[in-house]
N, C-alpha and C positions, 0 to 999 in steps of 0.2 A: 494409540494415537496414530492417525493417518497423516500421510504427506501428500499435500496437493500443491502443485505448482500455481504460481499466479498466471492467470491468462494474460494474453496480449491486451485484451480489453481492459483488465485491471491495471496493468502496467501503464497504459495510456491514461487511464483515469488518475493514477497517482501522479503522473507527469503534469497533467492539467491542474490538479489540486495544488501541487507544489508551486506551479506558476502563479496560482491565485492566492499563495500564502496561507493555505488551509492548514491548520495544525495537524500533526500526525495523529493524535487521539481522534479527531474528527474524521479523518480519512479512514482509520480503522473501523470506526463505527459505521460509516457509510458502506464500505466494502464488506463488512462482517468478517474482518480478519483481525488477528491480534496485532497490537502495537509492535511486538517483537518481530512479527513477520514483515511488517512494513519498514522497520528499522534495518533489518538485514538486507532488504531489497535496496533501500537507499544507500546502504554502505557498499553493496556490490556494484552499483552503477553510479 
């Protein structure tokens, strides 16, 4: 299992999608990341 950080571009995309009320599952699909990764990022920030 490799660890890759979210890029600044991905973080900004997450912020934009949150503001647009996009579900986390859809965000994960668009960004090709796991839901767990996004939930961890959202919890951190």
